[in-house]
C-alpha positions as CSV (number, residue, x, y, z in Angstrom):
1,M,-12.6,-7.2,26.2
2,N,-14.7,-4.3,25.0
3,E,-13.4,-2.1,27.9
4,Y,-9.9,-3.0,26.8
5,Y,-10.4,-1.8,23.3
6,T,-12.2,1.4,24.6
7,E,-9.1,2.2,26.6
8,L,-6.9,1.4,23.6
9,T,-9.0,3.8,21.5
10,K,-8.5,6.6,24.1
11,D,-4.8,5.9,24.2
12,V,-4.5,6.1,20.4
13,Q,-6.4,9.4,20.4
14,S,-4.2,10.9,23.2
15,R,-1.0,10.0,21.1
16,T,-2.3,11.0,17.7
17,V,-2.5,14.6,16.5
18,N,-4.7,13.6,13.5
19,F,-7.5,11.3,14.7
20,I,-10.8,10.5,13.1
21,E,-13.9,12.1,14.3
22,R,-16.5,9.8,15.9
23,V,-20.1,10.7,15.3
24,D,-23.2,8.9,16.8
25,I,-25.9,8.1,14.2
26,S,-28.5,9.9,16.5
27,S,-26.8,13.2,15.6
28,L,-26.3,12.4,11.9
29,T,-28.8,12.6,9.0
30,P,-28.2,11.4,5.5
31,E,-28.0,15.0,4.4
32,T,-25.4,16.0,6.9
33,F,-23.3,12.9,6.2
34,V,-23.2,13.8,2.5
35,E,-22.4,17.4,3.1
36,Q,-19.8,17.0,5.9
37,Y,-18.1,13.8,4.9
38,Q,-18.9,12.5,1.4
39,K,-18.7,15.7,-0.5
40,T,-15.6,16.8,1.3
41,G,-14.0,13.4,1.1
42,N,-13.3,13.2,4.9
43,P,-13.2,9.9,6.8
44,V,-15.4,9.4,9.9
45,V,-16.3,6.7,12.4
46,I,-20.0,6.2,12.9
47,T,-21.3,4.7,16.1
48,G,-24.7,3.5,17.2
49,L,-25.8,2.2,13.8
50,L,-24.8,-1.4,14.0
51,K,-27.1,-2.8,16.6
52,E,-27.0,-6.3,18.1
53,C,-24.3,-7.4,15.6
54,N,-22.1,-10.1,17.1
55,W,-20.7,-12.2,14.3
56,N,-18.6,-14.6,16.4
57,L,-17.3,-17.8,15.1
58,D,-20.2,-19.9,16.3
59,Y,-22.7,-17.6,14.6
60,L,-20.7,-17.6,11.3
61,C,-20.5,-21.4,11.4
62,E,-24.3,-21.6,11.9
63,K,-25.0,-19.3,9.0
64,L,-22.3,-20.3,6.5
65,G,-21.8,-24.1,7.3
66,T,-19.9,-25.9,4.6
67,Q,-20.3,-23.2,2.0
68,E,-16.9,-22.7,0.2
69,F,-14.9,-19.5,0.2
70,L,-11.6,-18.4,-1.4
71,L,-9.0,-18.1,1.3
72,R,-5.8,-16.1,0.8
73,L,-2.6,-17.9,2.0
74,Y,-0.4,-15.0,3.0
75,G,2.1,-16.6,5.3
76,H,4.0,-14.5,7.9
77,E,7.3,-14.6,6.1
78,R,6.1,-12.1,3.5
79,Y,6.0,-9.3,6.1
80,K,9.7,-9.7,6.8
81,Q,10.5,-9.1,3.1
82,D,11.2,-5.9,1.3
83,K,7.9,-5.2,-0.5
84,R,9.9,-4.3,-3.6
85,Q,10.8,-8.0,-3.9
86,W,7.1,-9.1,-3.8
87,T,5.6,-10.7,-6.9
88,N,2.0,-10.7,-5.6
89,I,-0.2,-8.7,-3.3
90,G,-3.8,-8.4,-2.1
91,S,-6.1,-10.8,-3.9
92,G,-3.1,-11.7,-6.1
93,V,-1.6,-13.9,-3.5
94,E,-2.0,-17.7,-3.6
95,A,-5.5,-18.8,-2.7
96,Q,-7.5,-21.9,-2.0
97,N,-11.2,-22.8,-1.9
98,M,-12.3,-24.2,1.5
99,P,-15.6,-24.9,3.4
100,F,-16.2,-22.4,6.1
101,T,-16.4,-25.0,8.8
102,K,-13.0,-26.2,7.9
103,Y,-11.6,-22.7,8.1
104,A,-13.3,-22.2,11.4
105,Q,-11.5,-25.2,12.8
106,M,-8.2,-23.7,11.6
107,L,-9.1,-20.5,13.5
108,R,-9.9,-22.4,16.6
109,N,-6.7,-24.4,16.7
110,H,-4.7,-21.3,15.6
111,Q,-3.4,-22.9,12.4
112,A,-4.8,-19.9,10.6
113,H,-2.9,-17.6,12.9
114,E,0.4,-19.5,12.4
115,N,0.1,-19.4,8.6
116,D,-1.8,-16.1,8.3
117,I,-4.7,-17.6,6.3
118,Y,-7.4,-15.1,5.6
119,L,-10.9,-15.1,4.2
120,A,-10.9,-11.7,2.5
121,K,-13.4,-9.7,0.6
122,C,-15.8,-12.5,-0.2
123,S,-19.3,-11.6,-1.3
124,I,-22.1,-12.7,1.1
125,Q,-24.8,-12.1,-1.6
126,N,-25.5,-15.8,-1.9
127,T,-25.5,-16.6,1.8
128,T,-28.0,-16.4,4.6
129,L,-26.0,-13.4,6.0
130,A,-27.1,-11.2,3.1
131,N,-30.5,-10.4,4.7
132,T,-29.2,-9.9,8.2
133,D,-31.3,-7.3,9.9
134,C,-28.4,-5.4,11.5
135,L,-26.9,-4.6,8.0
136,K,-30.2,-3.5,6.4
137,N,-30.4,0.0,5.1
138,I,-27.0,1.0,6.3
139,G,-26.3,2.9,3.1
140,E,-29.6,4.7,3.0
141,Q,-29.2,5.9,6.6
142,L,-25.9,7.5,5.6
143,G,-27.1,8.9,2.2
144,L,-25.1,6.3,0.3
145,N,-27.5,5.2,-2.4
146,K,-25.3,3.8,-5.2
147,P,-23.4,0.6,-4.2
148,V,-20.8,-0.6,-6.6
149,S,-20.1,-3.9,-4.9
150,D,-21.9,-6.6,-2.8
151,L,-21.5,-6.8,0.9
152,N,-18.1,-8.5,1.4
153,I,-17.0,-10.4,4.5
154,W,-13.6,-10.4,6.0
155,V,-12.8,-13.1,8.6
156,G,-9.3,-13.9,9.9
157,P,-6.9,-14.3,12.8
158,G,-5.8,-11.5,15.1
159,G,-2.5,-10.1,14.0
160,H,-3.3,-10.2,10.3
161,I,-2.4,-7.0,8.3
162,E,-4.0,-5.8,5.1
163,C,-1.1,-3.7,3.8
164,L,-1.2,0.0,3.0
165,H,-3.3,0.8,-0.1
166,Y,-6.1,2.9,-1.3
167,D,-9.3,2.3,-3.3
168,A,-10.7,4.2,-6.2
169,V,-14.2,4.2,-4.8
170,D,-15.7,5.1,-1.4
171,G,-15.9,2.4,1.2
172,T,-17.6,1.6,4.5
173,L,-15.9,-0.9,6.9
174,M,-18.3,-2.3,9.4
175,Q,-16.8,-4.0,12.4
176,L,-18.9,-7.0,13.6
177,Y,-16.6,-8.9,15.9
178,G,-13.4,-8.0,17.6
179,A,-11.5,-4.8,16.8
180,K,-9.0,-3.4,14.2
181,K,-6.4,-0.8,14.2
182,V,-6.6,1.4,11.1
183,V,-3.8,3.7,9.9
184,L,-4.8,6.3,7.3
185,F,-3.0,8.9,5.1
186,P,-4.8,11.5,2.9
187,P,-4.5,11.3,-0.9
188,S,-2.1,14.3,-0.9
189,Q,0.6,11.9,0.5
190,T,0.4,9.4,-2.4
191,Y,4.0,10.0,-3.7
192,N,5.4,10.3,-0.2
193,L,4.1,6.7,0.4
194,Y,5.9,5.2,-2.6
195,P,3.1,3.4,-4.5
196,F,4.1,0.6,-6.8
197,P,4.6,2.1,-10.3
198,V,1.7,1.9,-12.8
199,Y,3.8,0.0,-15.3
200,I,4.2,-2.9,-12.8
201,H,0.9,-4.2,-14.3
202,L,2.5,-4.9,-17.6
203,R,4.7,-7.6,-16.0
204,Y,2.4,-8.9,-13.3
205,G,-1.1,-8.1,-14.4
206,F,-3.2,-7.8,-11.2
207,K,-0.9,-9.9,-9.1
208,L,0.7,-6.6,-8.1
209,R,-1.2,-3.4,-7.7
210,S,-0.1,0.2,-8.3
211,W,-2.5,1.3,-5.6
212,F,-0.5,-0.5,-2.9
213,S,2.4,1.1,-1.1
214,Q,6.0,-0.2,-1.0
215,V,6.5,1.0,2.6
216,Y,5.8,-0.4,6.0
217,P,4.3,2.7,7.9
218,E,4.8,1.0,11.3
219,R,8.4,0.0,10.4
220,P,9.7,3.0,8.4
221,D,12.9,2.7,6.4
222,F,13.9,6.3,5.8
223,N,17.1,5.4,4.0
224,A,15.2,3.6,1.3
225,F,12.1,5.8,1.4
226,P,13.2,9.3,2.7
227,K,9.9,11.0,1.8
228,L,8.0,8.7,4.1
229,K,9.2,11.0,7.0
230,Q,7.0,13.8,5.5
231,A,4.0,11.5,5.0
232,L,4.1,10.4,8.7
233,Q,3.3,13.9,9.7
234,Y,-0.1,13.4,8.1
235,K,-0.7,10.0,9.6
236,W,-4.2,9.3,11.1
237,E,-4.8,6.4,13.4
238,L,-7.8,4.8,15.1
239,I,-9.2,1.7,16.8
240,L,-12.3,0.5,15.0
241,N,-14.4,-1.3,17.7
242,Q,-17.1,-3.8,17.4
243,G,-20.3,-2.1,16.3
244,E,-18.6,0.8,14.6
245,I,-18.4,1.8,10.9
246,L,-15.5,3.6,9.2
247,Y,-16.2,5.6,6.1
248,I,-13.1,5.6,3.9
249,P,-13.3,8.1,1.0
250,A,-11.8,7.2,-2.3
251,G,-8.0,7.8,-2.5
252,W,-7.4,7.6,1.2
253,W,-4.5,5.3,2.1
254,H,-5.3,2.7,4.8
255,E,-3.6,-0.2,6.5
256,V,-5.8,-2.4,8.6
257,T,-4.5,-4.7,11.4
258,A,-6.8,-7.3,13.2
259,L,-6.2,-6.9,17.0
260,G,-6.1,-9.5,19.7
261,D,-5.6,-13.3,19.5
262,D,-9.1,-14.2,18.6
263,M,-11.0,-14.3,15.3
264,V,-11.9,-10.8,13.9
265,C,-14.8,-10.2,11.5
266,S,-15.8,-7.2,9.3
267,V,-18.0,-6.5,6.4
268,N,-17.4,-3.8,3.8
269,R,-19.1,-2.3,0.8
270,F,-17.9,0.0,-1.9
271,W,-19.9,3.0,-3.1
272,S,-19.8,5.3,-6.1
273,V,-17.9,8.5,-5.6
274,F,-19.9,11.7,-5.2
275,P,-19.6,14.4,-6.4
276,I,-17.9,13.4,-9.6
277,S,-15.3,16.2,-9.2
278,R,-13.7,14.1,-6.5
279,I,-12.7,11.7,-9.3
280,M,-12.0,14.2,-12.0
281,F,-9.4,16.0,-9.9
282,S,-7.8,13.0,-8.2
283,W,-4.6,11.8,-9.7
284,S,-4.6,8.9,-7.3
285,I,-7.8,7.6,-8.8
286,W,-6.7,8.2,-12.4
287,R,-3.5,6.3,-11.9
288,T,-5.6,3.3,-10.7
289,Y,-7.5,3.3,-14.0
290,L,-4.2,3.6,-15.9
291,G,-2.8,0.6,-14.0
292,T,-5.9,-1.4,-14.9
293,L,-5.4,-0.6,-18.6
294,C,-1.8,-1.7,-18.3
295,A,-2.9,-5.1,-16.9
296,F,-4.9,-6.2,-19.9
297,P,-2.0,-7.2,-22.2
298,Y,-0.8,-9.6,-19.4
299,I,-4.3,-11.0,-19.0
300,L,-4.8,-11.6,-22.7
301,L,-1.4,-13.3,-22.9
302,S,-2.3,-15.5,-19.9
303,L,-5.6,-16.5,-21.6
304,A,-3.8,-17.3,-24.9
305,I,-1.3,-19.5,-23.1
306,A,-4.1,-21.2,-21.2
307,L,-5.9,-22.0,-24.4
308,F,-3.0,-24.3,-25.4
309,S,-2.7,-25.9,-22.0
310,R,-3.7,-29.5,-21.2
311,E,-5.7,-28.1,-18.3
312,R,-7.2,-25.5,-20.5
313,K,-10.7,-25.3,-18.9
314,Q,-9.4,-25.1,-15.3
315,K,-6.8,-22.4,-16.1
316,I,-9.2,-20.2,-18.1
317,T,-11.8,-20.5,-15.4
318,K,-9.2,-19.5,-12.8
319,I,-8.0,-16.5,-14.8
320,L,-11.6,-15.3,-15.5
321,Q,-12.6,-15.8,-11.8
322,F,-9.6,-13.7,-10.7
323,V,-10.3,-10.9,-13.2
324,C,-14.1,-10.8,-13.0
325,Q,-14.8,-11.5,-9.4
326,P,-17.1,-8.7,-8.1
327,H,-15.1,-8.2,-4.9
328,V,-11.7,-7.6,-6.6
329,D,-10.1,-4.3,-5.5
330,L,-10.3,-2.5,-8.8
331,P,-12.0,0.8,-9.7
332,T,-15.6,0.5,-10.6
């Protein structure tokens, strides 16, 4: 299987004008990483750093057991819809708490595949995975010293797609089982990728996000989105194989697809942006903050309505959990 993904990687690189540089950790110091990639805001794939990491389903069941996680219930039908008709996205979709062992069974019998049920961006801070040797000191070895999130786990069926979006902070995506295809666009293409408007938060709060794109980059509709044709000239594409790390600078658009028919597992972490000028001169990041501000009236109204509900405690808890969860994709 690893040989298959290696060949797939070579095929992607042969077809792609813009492909991400791969650098082995043996030729990279924290200082050179900061100078060549973090300061310049350029993505890179780092190899040779994740050693002996094989987070297959049996291993995850052993470590996580019946601990409960919030699962996102995407459903495949949503990907057939025009995104402009969506009323939720990302962590705003319908979700359900479930013991990991139960979710593992859904992955084994492919119920999770059939209904696109995904364990996404859940903190492993309070699990036995938090102190796993293979993830220790990853940030320090890259010169990333200021995390702004916990380590977050992503587990789901092959074929799942995390739709095109960007983050307002730097990120590292660590591939621990299986492989993912990642499509990227630089921040300069923001308006050619038709992000949801900032004012969408006034109506939907954080159920919709202005840092998500309305287009399908793999199924372009040039009649509805004519400027997408220009953005596709700046498309970057890669296969992230097991044991590799992708550094995604703030503002870079990315769409991530789990490959194969098996379970796929990754861990990511967000980091503060350095130097600060990368924030000050980035309209993409500033519009994320504006979107966040626009969401607060909706949140306050939801809390007010919940106060007068018969299920007051449950509804308020759900709202606060959604807004304050440490792994929510908001700027930090």
